[in-house]
N, CA, C and O of each residue as an XYZ file, in Angstrom:
480
protein
N      32.364     38.568    -94.400
C      32.144     39.688    -93.520
C      30.928     39.366    -92.665
O      30.007     38.683    -93.113
N      30.932     39.855    -91.447
C      29.868     39.507    -90.516
C      29.588     40.668    -89.566
O      30.477     41.451    -89.231
N      28.328     40.757    -89.143
C      27.979     41.709    -88.085
C      28.399     41.172    -86.729
O      28.456     41.919    -85.753
N      28.694     39.874    -86.663
C      28.818     39.218    -85.380
C      27.408     38.913    -84.911
O      26.440     39.312    -85.558
N      27.282     38.221    -83.808
C      25.953     37.888    -83.302
C      25.377     39.117    -82.606
O      26.014     39.712    -81.737
N      24.154     39.487    -83.009
C      23.483     40.676    -82.482
C      22.294     40.271    -81.631
O      21.650     39.257    -81.898
N      22.006     41.058    -80.615
C      20.774     40.889    -79.840
C      19.658     41.613    -80.578
O      19.847     42.735    -81.046
N      18.503     40.979    -80.683
C      17.355     41.658    -81.288
C      16.869     42.712    -80.306
O      16.613     42.416    -79.139
N      16.747     43.925    -80.779
C      16.266     45.013    -79.934
C      14.770     44.848    -79.684
O      14.064     44.279    -80.516
N      14.277     45.341    -78.540
C      12.833     45.269    -78.287
C      12.064     45.943    -79.421
O      12.454     47.007    -79.902
N      11.004     45.333    -79.829
C      10.120     45.826    -80.881
C      10.719     45.749    -82.284
O      10.063     46.169    -83.238
N      11.943     45.227    -82.448
C      12.513     45.076    -83.790
C      11.734     43.994    -84.530
O      11.461     42.928    -83.978
N      11.385     44.270    -85.755
C      10.630     43.314    -86.562
C      11.366     42.937    -87.838
O      11.044     41.924    -88.460
N      12.351     43.740    -88.236
C      13.044     43.511    -89.490
C      14.498     43.931    -89.377
O      14.809     44.965    -88.786
N      15.396     43.120    -89.950
C      16.783     43.527    -90.152
C      16.873     43.976    -91.608
O      16.514     43.222    -92.512
N      17.347     45.187    -91.838
C      17.410     45.762    -93.172
C      18.871     45.866    -93.594
O      19.696     46.410    -92.861
N      19.190     45.342    -94.781
C      20.556     45.328    -95.289
C      20.623     46.202    -96.532
O      19.888     45.969    -97.492
N      21.492     47.201    -96.526
C      21.733     48.041    -97.696
C      23.026     47.571    -98.345
O      24.054     47.484    -97.674
N      22.993     47.265    -99.643
C      24.187     46.881   -100.400
C      24.418     47.926   -101.474
O      23.492     48.270   -102.208
N      25.629     48.435   -101.578
C      25.938     49.410   -102.616
C      27.189     48.965   -103.357
O      28.228     48.718   -102.745
N      27.084     48.865   -104.679
C      28.211     48.492   -105.521
C      28.909     49.770   -105.976
O      28.327     50.574   -106.703
N      30.146     49.954   -105.550
C      30.905     51.157   -105.873
C      31.653     51.062   -107.201
O      32.217     52.053   -107.663
N      31.664     49.886   -107.816
C      32.339     49.726   -109.106
C      31.709     50.636   -110.145
O      30.487     50.785   -110.181
N      32.538     51.251   -111.000
C      32.018     52.158   -112.022
C      31.394     51.409   -113.195
O      30.470     51.923   -113.826
N      31.885     50.196   -113.503
C      31.413     49.513   -114.700
C      30.982     48.070   -114.473
O      30.197     47.539   -115.259
N      31.465     47.433   -113.441
C      31.253     46.003   -113.264
C      30.160     45.678   -112.250
O      30.116     46.235   -111.153
N      29.282     44.762   -112.648
C      28.287     44.226   -111.711
C      28.992     43.276   -110.757
O      30.079     42.785   -111.059
N      28.380     43.014   -109.607
C      28.926     42.098   -108.616
C      27.879     41.048   -108.264
O      26.678     41.316   -108.299
N      28.344     39.864   -107.930
C      27.465     38.838   -107.377
C      27.791     38.734   -105.897
O      28.945     38.558   -105.506
N      26.746     38.848   -105.079
C      26.929     38.896   -103.631
C      25.982     37.894   -102.977
O      24.813     37.800   -103.353
N      26.487     37.151   -102.003
C      25.652     36.259   -101.210
C      25.505     36.874    -99.822
O      26.494     37.109    -99.127
N      24.267     37.131    -99.430
C      23.966     37.664    -98.110
C      23.190     36.594    -97.354
O      22.271     35.983    -97.899
N      23.560     36.369    -96.104
C      22.864     35.386    -95.272
C      22.490     36.018    -93.940
O      23.243     36.817    -93.384
N      21.331     35.654    -93.442
C      20.911     36.040    -92.100
C      20.708     34.742    -91.326
O      19.985     33.852    -91.774
N      21.348     34.638    -90.162
C      21.307     33.418    -89.353
C      20.660     33.695    -88.001
O      20.979     34.683    -87.340
N      19.756     32.820    -87.601
C      19.128     32.856    -86.280
C      20.006     32.023    -85.341
O      20.110     30.806    -85.499
N      20.632     32.680    -84.370
C      21.514     32.028    -83.402
C      20.835     31.831    -82.055
O      21.516     31.583    -81.059
N      19.519     31.932    -81.996
C      18.809     31.861    -80.716
C      19.054     30.562    -79.966
O      19.067     30.559    -78.735
N      19.249     29.450    -80.684
C      19.499     28.181    -80.009
C      20.958     28.005    -79.639
O      21.291     27.091    -78.884
N      21.839     28.856    -80.152
C      23.286     28.816    -79.927
C      23.956     27.595    -80.554
O      25.012     27.737    -81.172
N      23.390     26.426    -80.419
C      24.033     25.206    -80.910
C      23.736     24.933    -82.380
O      24.609     24.453    -83.103
N      22.543     25.225    -82.827
C      22.164     24.904    -84.207
C      21.516     26.119    -84.878
O      20.292     26.245    -84.879
N      22.332     27.013    -85.449
C      21.753     28.190    -86.105
C      20.943     27.781    -87.333
O      21.209     26.751    -87.954
N      19.965     28.592    -87.668
C      19.165     28.328    -88.863
C      19.120     29.588    -89.718
O      19.151     30.706    -89.205
N      19.046     29.387    -91.023
C      19.019     30.509    -91.956
C      17.636     31.151    -91.968
O      16.619     30.456    -91.969
N      17.606     32.477    -91.978
C      16.371     33.249    -92.038
C      16.171     33.676    -93.492
O      17.128     34.068    -94.160
N      14.944     33.604    -93.979
C      14.649     33.973    -95.359
C      14.935     35.446    -95.591
O      14.515     36.301    -94.812
N      15.646     35.732    -96.656
C      15.979     37.094    -97.042
C      15.014     37.537    -98.131
O      14.735     36.775    -99.057
N      14.505     38.753    -98.034
C      13.493     39.246    -98.970
C      13.886     40.614    -99.508
O      14.774     41.286    -98.983
N      13.192     41.003   -100.576
C      13.372     42.341   -101.129
C      12.069     42.778   -101.786
O      11.194     41.953   -102.049
N      11.942     44.064   -102.048
C      10.754     44.569   -102.729
C       9.484     44.270   -101.966
O       9.421     44.424   -100.747
N       8.472     43.839   -102.700
C       7.156     43.555   -102.116
C       7.115     42.128   -101.600
O       6.324     41.308   -102.068
N       7.976     41.839   -100.629
C       7.996     40.538    -99.956
C       8.423     39.388   -100.861
O       8.024     38.244   -100.640
N       9.242     39.686   -101.893
C       9.754     38.651   -102.782
C      11.016     38.026   -102.185
O      11.878     38.752   -101.690
N      11.144     36.697   -102.221
C      12.397     36.095   -101.748
C      13.569     36.578   -102.607
O      13.456     36.636   -103.831
N      14.682     36.920   -101.977
C      15.871     37.367   -102.701
C      16.563     36.152   -103.304
O      16.782     35.154   -102.619
N      16.901     36.237   -104.568
C      17.615     35.156   -105.246
C      19.116     35.332   -105.010
O      19.657     36.418   -105.217
N      19.780     34.269   -104.578
C      21.204     34.332   -104.295
C      21.981     33.426   -105.228
O      21.479     32.349   -105.549
N      23.176     33.785   -105.689
C      23.813     35.042   -105.349
C      23.057     36.223   -105.954
O      22.478     36.121   -107.036
N      23.073     37.334   -105.242
C      22.351     38.527   -105.655
C      23.191     39.289   -106.671
O      24.368     39.557   -106.428
N      22.595     39.640   -107.808
C      23.281     40.376   -108.866
C      23.120     41.869   -108.599
O      22.007     42.394   -108.631
N      24.217     42.539   -108.339
C      24.205     43.953   -107.984
C      24.902     44.741   -109.095
O      26.117     44.641   -109.264
N      24.134     45.517   -109.844
C      24.676     46.291   -110.962
C      25.702     47.315   -110.492
O      25.725     47.682   -109.318
N      26.549     47.774   -111.411
C      27.543     48.802   -111.107
C      26.837     50.069   -110.626
O      25.784     50.443   -111.143
N      27.423     50.712   -109.646
C      26.916     51.955   -109.067
C      25.426     51.894   -108.745
O      24.650     52.769   -109.127
N      25.056     50.841   -108.037
C      23.645     50.689   -107.671
C      23.517     50.323   -106.196
O      24.475     49.909   -105.542
N      22.298     50.493   -105.702
C      21.965     50.197   -104.316
C      20.851     49.168   -104.295
O      19.914     49.254   -105.089
N      20.939     48.205   -103.407
C      19.872     47.225   -103.203
C      19.537     47.196   -101.718
O      20.417     47.342   -100.869
N      18.268     47.006   -101.417
C      17.822     46.923   -100.028
C      17.172     45.558    -99.835
O      16.191     45.227   -100.501
N      17.721     44.779    -98.928
C      17.207     43.450    -98.590
C      16.761     43.488    -97.138
O      17.203     44.339    -96.367
N      15.889     42.566    -96.771
C      15.463     42.531    -95.375
C      15.096     41.109    -94.961
O      14.777     40.253    -95.786
N      15.153     40.895    -93.648
C      14.767     39.613    -93.058
C      13.897     39.902    -91.847
O      14.180     40.815    -91.072
N      12.852     39.131    -91.690
C      11.974     39.299    -90.533
C      12.642     38.701    -89.303
O      13.091     37.555    -89.325
N      12.703     39.475    -88.243
C      13.262     39.000    -86.975
C      12.206     39.247    -85.896
O      12.187     40.295    -85.250
N      11.348     38.276    -85.721
C      10.252     38.415    -84.759
C      10.708     38.008    -83.360
O      11.899     37.808    -83.120
N       9.747     37.888    -82.437
C      10.059     37.584    -81.035
C      10.750     36.244    -80.849
O      11.417     36.036    -79.836
N      10.608     35.329    -81.802
C      11.237     34.015    -81.650
C      12.747     34.081    -81.896
O      13.468     33.147    -81.548
N      13.226     35.167    -82.489
C      14.657     35.325    -82.770
C      15.245     36.299    -81.761
O      14.963     37.496    -81.806
N      16.059     35.784    -80.857
C      16.699     36.637    -79.853
C      18.090     37.077    -80.294
O      18.519     38.192    -79.999
N      18.792     36.192    -81.002
C      20.152     36.453    -81.465
C      20.212     36.177    -82.960
O      19.675     35.176    -83.435
N      20.867     37.068    -83.703
C      20.980     36.841    -85.143
C      22.280     37.441    -85.668
O      22.908     38.279    -85.020
N      22.662     36.993    -86.849
C      23.888     37.449    -87.495
C      23.594     37.694    -88.965
O      22.784     36.990    -89.567
N      24.255     38.694    -89.543
C      24.151     38.945    -90.972
C      25.538     38.772    -91.566
O      26.512     39.343    -91.073
N      25.623     37.972    -92.639
C      26.904     37.693    -93.284
C      26.858     38.099    -94.752
O      25.822     37.992    -95.409
N      27.984     38.560    -95.247
C      28.197     38.814    -96.661
C      29.324     37.879    -97.069
O      30.450     38.016    -96.590
N      29.029     36.925    -97.953
C      30.016     35.909    -98.320
C      30.138     35.812    -99.835
O      29.255     36.245   -100.575
N      31.254     35.235   -100.280
C      31.474     34.930   -101.701
C      31.371     36.142   -102.610
O      30.734     36.068   -103.661
N      31.979     37.250   -102.234
C      31.994     38.384   -103.142
C      33.351     38.407   -103.827
O      34.362     38.042   -103.228
N      33.371     38.844   -105.104
C      34.601     38.807   -105.897
C      35.476     40.031   -105.661
O      36.697     39.906   -105.572
N      34.886     41.186   -105.562
C      35.621     42.430   -105.366
C      35.218     43.021   -104.022
O      34.169     42.680   -103.476
N      36.031     43.885   -103.506
C      35.700     44.513   -102.232
C      35.119     45.901   -102.441
O      35.253     46.763   -101.572
N      34.487     46.125   -103.558
C      33.884     47.416   -103.842
C      32.401     47.429   -103.490
O      31.647     48.255   -104.004
N      31.981     46.515   -102.614
C      30.601     46.483   -102.151
C      30.580     46.991   -100.719
O      31.288     46.460    -99.863
N      29.779     48.009   -100.451
C      29.648     48.571    -99.107
C      28.310     48.136    -98.527
O      27.326     48.001    -99.253
N      28.279     47.920    -97.226
C      27.052     47.458    -96.586
C      26.793     48.236    -95.303
O      27.714     48.753    -94.670
N      25.542     48.304    -94.945
C      25.158     48.724    -93.603
C      23.884     47.977    -93.235
O      23.114     47.566    -94.103
N      23.680     47.812    -91.957
C      22.553     47.025    -91.457
C      21.784     47.877    -90.455
O      22.383     48.494    -89.574
N      20.469     47.914    -90.584
C      19.587     48.657    -89.686
C      18.520     47.729    -89.156
O      18.223     46.699    -89.762
N      17.947     48.089    -88.032
C      16.792     47.365    -87.504
C      15.567     48.240    -87.717
O      15.629     49.459    -87.559
N      14.465     47.618    -88.073
C      13.220     48.346    -88.202
C      12.312     47.867    -87.089
O      12.186     46.663    -86.865
N      11.673     48.797    -86.384
C      10.817     48.413    -85.268
C       9.380     48.819    -85.549
O       9.109     49.762    -86.292
N       8.490     48.093    -84.946
C       7.071     48.360    -85.106
C       6.682     49.563    -84.269
O       7.085     49.683    -83.112
N       5.903     50.446    -84.853
C       5.372     51.613    -84.149
C       3.865     51.554    -84.338
O       3.317     52.237    -85.204
N       3.197     50.745    -83.535
C       1.774     50.527    -83.742
C       1.572     49.457    -84.810
O       2.505     48.721    -85.129
N       0.397     49.363    -85.351
C       0.090     48.302    -86.302
C       0.485     48.629    -87.734
O       0.765     47.713    -88.507
N       0.517     49.891    -88.113
C       0.686     50.217    -89.516
C       1.967     50.949    -89.860
O       2.331     50.993    -91.035
N       2.665     51.521    -88.904
C       3.859     52.283    -89.242
C       5.100     51.601    -88.667
O       5.042     50.926    -87.640
N       6.201     51.795    -89.346
C       7.479     51.232    -88.925
C       8.519     52.332    -88.920
O       8.523     53.193    -89.800
N       9.404     52.310    -87.932
C      10.462     53.301    -87.824
C      11.809     52.598    -87.807
O      11.951     51.528    -87.215
N      12.799     53.201    -88.459
C      14.151     52.676    -88.346
C      14.689     53.041    -86.982
O      14.526     54.174    -86.527
N      15.331     52.085    -86.323
C      15.940     52.376    -85.038
C      17.237     53.124    -85.268
O      17.891     52.950    -86.296
N      17.597     53.940    -84.328
C      18.836     54.663    -84.465
C      20.019     53.709    -84.415
O      19.965     52.661    -83.771
N      21.077     54.086    -85.097
C      22.283     53.299    -85.111
C      22.261     52.248    -86.193
O      21.205     51.891    -86.716
N      23.413     51.767    -86.515
C      23.539     50.733    -87.524
C      24.784     49.912    -87.217
O      25.569     50.265    -86.336
N      24.957     48.833    -87.937
C      26.093     47.945    -87.729
C      26.711     47.662    -89.084
O      26.061     47.050    -89.931
N      27.929     48.082    -89.317
C      28.625     47.743    -90.547
C      29.200     46.352    -90.425
O      29.580     45.924    -89.335
N      29.267     45.643    -91.541
C      29.831     44.304    -91.516
C      31.348     44.384    -91.440
O      31.962     45.258    -92.052
N      31.945     43.476    -90.693
C      33.386     43.442    -90.480
C      33.964     42.162    -91.057
O      33.293     41.130    -91.055
N      35.199     42.207    -91.554
C      35.847     40.964    -92.015
C      35.930     39.961    -90.875
O      36.147     40.337    -89.723
N      35.758     38.685    -91.198
C      35.860     37.671    -90.149
C      36.867     36.624    -90.529
O      37.095     35.683    -89.769
């Protein structure tokens, strides 16, 4: 599943990925990737993080009926990016993607709108 290639919005500093496992009893292993497509010819993987700036371990273990929030920094050097969800066993994982923008030095606001991942 993929967002497709997205343009980084002005002032966006973070791509935020919400993963929710809808299974009642079974955990899921999910691989999430964020790709920088700014060069068009040679995309590079962007580090995915969670919590207090900890690198996310992949595949990500998502417990039954749980939510996880992952994020990737998308600074001014990234003009185009894509978020992918790959190698999942069941289709009971729901996702949404948001951009977080800087509002001054200390506060961050979620930008309006989101992008759901689509099968590719």
